[in-house]
C-alpha positions as CSV (number, residue, x, y, z in Angstrom):
1,M,119.0,101.6,99.9
2,N,122.3,103.4,99.9
3,N,121.9,106.9,98.6
4,A,124.7,109.4,98.1
5,P,123.7,112.8,99.5
6,G,123.3,114.2,96.0
7,Q,120.9,111.5,95.0
8,A,118.3,112.2,97.7
9,S,116.5,114.6,95.4
10,E,115.7,111.6,93.2
11,F,113.8,110.0,96.0
12,F,111.6,113.1,96.6
13,G,111.1,113.6,92.9
14,K,112.1,116.4,90.7
15,S,109.0,118.5,91.0
16,A,109.2,121.9,92.7
17,G,107.1,120.6,95.6
18,G,109.4,117.6,96.2
19,N,112.5,119.8,96.2
20,A,110.9,122.4,98.5
21,L,110.0,119.7,101.0
22,M,113.4,118.2,100.9
23,Q,115.1,121.6,101.4
24,Y,112.7,122.3,104.3
25,V,113.4,119.0,106.0
26,Q,117.2,119.4,105.5
27,S,117.0,122.9,107.1
28,L,115.5,121.6,110.3
29,E,117.6,121.1,113.4
30,P,118.1,117.5,114.6
31,E,116.2,118.3,117.8
32,T,113.2,119.6,115.8
33,I,113.1,116.4,113.7
34,A,113.3,114.3,116.8
35,Q,110.5,116.2,118.4
36,L,108.3,116.0,115.3
37,S,109.0,112.3,114.9
38,K,107.6,111.4,118.4
39,P,103.9,111.4,119.0
40,D,102.8,113.1,122.2
41,S,100.5,110.3,123.4
42,S,100.6,106.5,123.5
43,E,97.2,106.4,121.8
44,V,98.6,108.1,118.7
45,L,101.6,105.8,118.7
46,Q,99.3,102.7,118.9
47,V,97.2,104.0,116.0
48,M,100.3,104.7,113.9
49,E,101.7,101.2,114.6
50,H,98.4,99.6,113.7
51,N,98.4,101.6,110.4
52,I,101.9,100.6,109.5
53,V,101.2,96.9,110.3
54,G,98.1,97.2,108.1
55,L,100.2,98.6,105.2
56,L,103.0,96.1,105.5
57,G,101.2,93.0,106.7
58,G,100.8,91.6,110.1
59,L,102.6,88.2,110.2
60,P,104.2,87.7,113.6
61,S,108.0,87.9,113.2
62,Q,108.7,85.3,115.8
63,H,107.1,82.6,113.5
64,F,108.2,84.0,110.1
65,D,111.3,85.3,108.5
66,I,109.9,88.4,106.9
67,T,111.7,90.3,104.1
68,I,110.0,93.2,102.4
69,T,111.2,94.2,99.0
70,T,109.9,97.3,97.2
71,S,110.8,99.9,94.6
72,R,111.9,103.5,95.3
73,E,108.6,104.8,94.0
74,H,106.5,102.5,96.2
75,L,108.7,103.2,99.2
76,G,108.2,107.0,98.6
77,R,104.4,106.4,98.5
78,L,104.6,104.5,101.7
79,L,106.6,107.3,103.3
80,A,104.1,109.9,102.1
81,S,101.2,107.8,103.4
82,A,102.8,107.4,106.8
83,M,103.5,111.2,106.9
84,M,99.9,112.0,106.0
85,S,98.6,109.6,108.6
86,G,100.8,111.2,111.2
87,Y,99.7,114.7,110.3
88,F,96.0,113.6,110.4
89,L,96.5,111.8,113.8
90,R,98.3,114.8,115.2
91,S,95.5,117.2,114.1
92,A,92.9,114.9,115.5
93,E,94.8,114.7,118.8
94,Q,95.1,118.5,119.0
95,R,91.4,118.9,118.2
96,M,90.4,116.3,120.9
97,T,92.6,118.1,123.5
98,F,91.1,121.5,122.5
99,E,87.5,120.1,122.8
100,Q,88.3,118.6,126.2
101,A,89.7,121.9,127.4
102,L,86.6,123.8,126.1
103,A,84.4,121.2,127.9
104,E,86.3,121.8,131.1
105,V,86.0,125.6,130.8
106,D,82.2,125.2,130.0
107,G,81.8,122.9,133.0
108,S,83.7,125.2,135.4
109,S,81.8,128.3,134.2
110,L,78.4,126.6,134.8
111,A,79.5,125.7,138.3
112,D,80.3,129.3,139.2
């Protein structure tokens, strides 16, 4: 998909929400985007890979010549699904870390 810069808004849709999201993403520094794009833990990365393989199909590429063809709309939906999964997994990871920290604090306060 070769898009001219002016056509990117078509990908996100013409609704106010789509344009606001696109403007926000375009305003981010490249370092911020790189940081947001990488999961903090290998567990999150594995779950995300499993999810994407589930969405696209899991034929082993060493035995098959795989080509995926889709429409703009379906690619946009796939991107939105991947983003939502990423946000969910990041929130779950933060919650797990928070609960572990609380359990450690509770355990150390009981020992005192």
